C-alpha positions in Angstrom: 0.0 0.0 0.0 1.3 3.5 -0.9 2.2 5.8 1.9 2.4 3.1 4.6 5.6 4.5 6.0 4.8 8.1 5.5 4.7 10.2 8.6 1.3 11.7 9.3 2.9 14.6 11.1 4.3 16.9 8.3 4.8 19.9 10.6 8.5 20.5 10.8 8.4 23.7 12.8 11.6 24.4 14.7 11.8 24.3 18.5 10.8 27.6 20.0 13.6 28.9 22.3 13.1 30.2 25.8 12.4 33.9 26.1 15.6 35.9 26.3 17.7 33.3 24.6 20.4 34.8 22.5 20.1 34.0 18.8 22.0 34.9 15.6 20.0 36.1 12.6 21.9 34.7 9.6 19.8 36.7 7.2 21.3 39.9 8.6 25.0 39.0 8.9 24.7 37.0 12.1 23.1 39.9 14.0 22.5 38.7 17.6 19.3 39.4 19.4 17.2 38.2 22.4 14.2 36.0 21.5 11.0 37.9 22.4 8.3 35.6 21.1 6.5 34.3 18.1 4.6 36.6 15.7 2.7 34.4 13.2 5.3 32.6 11.1 8.1 34.8 12.4 10.2 35.0 15.5 10.7 38.4 17.2 14.2 39.4 18.2 15.4 42.5 20.1 18.9 43.9 20.0 20.7 43.0 23.2 21.9 46.6 23.8 18.4 47.9 23.3 16.7 49.2 20.2 13.9 48.2 17.8 12.7 44.6 17.6 12.8 42.8 14.2 11.2 39.7 12.9 12.9 36.8 11.2 11.9 33.5 9.7 13.0 30.7 12.1 15.0 29.0 9.3 17.4 31.9 9.4 18.0 31.7 13.1 20.6 29.7 15.1 21.8 29.8 18.7 24.4 32.5 19.2 28.0 31.2 19.6 29.7 31.8 23.0 31.8 34.5 21.5 28.7 36.2 20.0 27.0 36.0 23.4 29.9 37.5 25.2 30.1 40.3 22.6 26.4 41.0 22.9 26.4 41.0 26.7 29.4 43.4 26.7 27.6 45.7 24.4 24.6 45.7 26.8 26.8 46.5 29.8 28.5 49.3 27.9 25.1 50.7 26.8 23.9 50.4 30.4 26.9 52.3 31.7 26.2 55.1 29.3 22.6 55.2 30.5 21.1 54.0 27.2 19.6 50.8 28.7 18.1 50.2 32.1 
């Protein structure tokens, strides 16, 4: 019989990360942002050092590398010391 071994679950949606997880957006040159939530088919990311959120397709997102996380957290601390972020 045809389709016997076919999976009935064709939804291959990626695992949704925890709020605040640091992710790299490969469609924007590996720009790092904090995961803020799901908006339809897109994921919302916010710049770590503050700024305007942006949306990206989940297929263009990967977990930020440790060096990218360190760089992003340092940028946030520097912005905080300048009074730009609370």
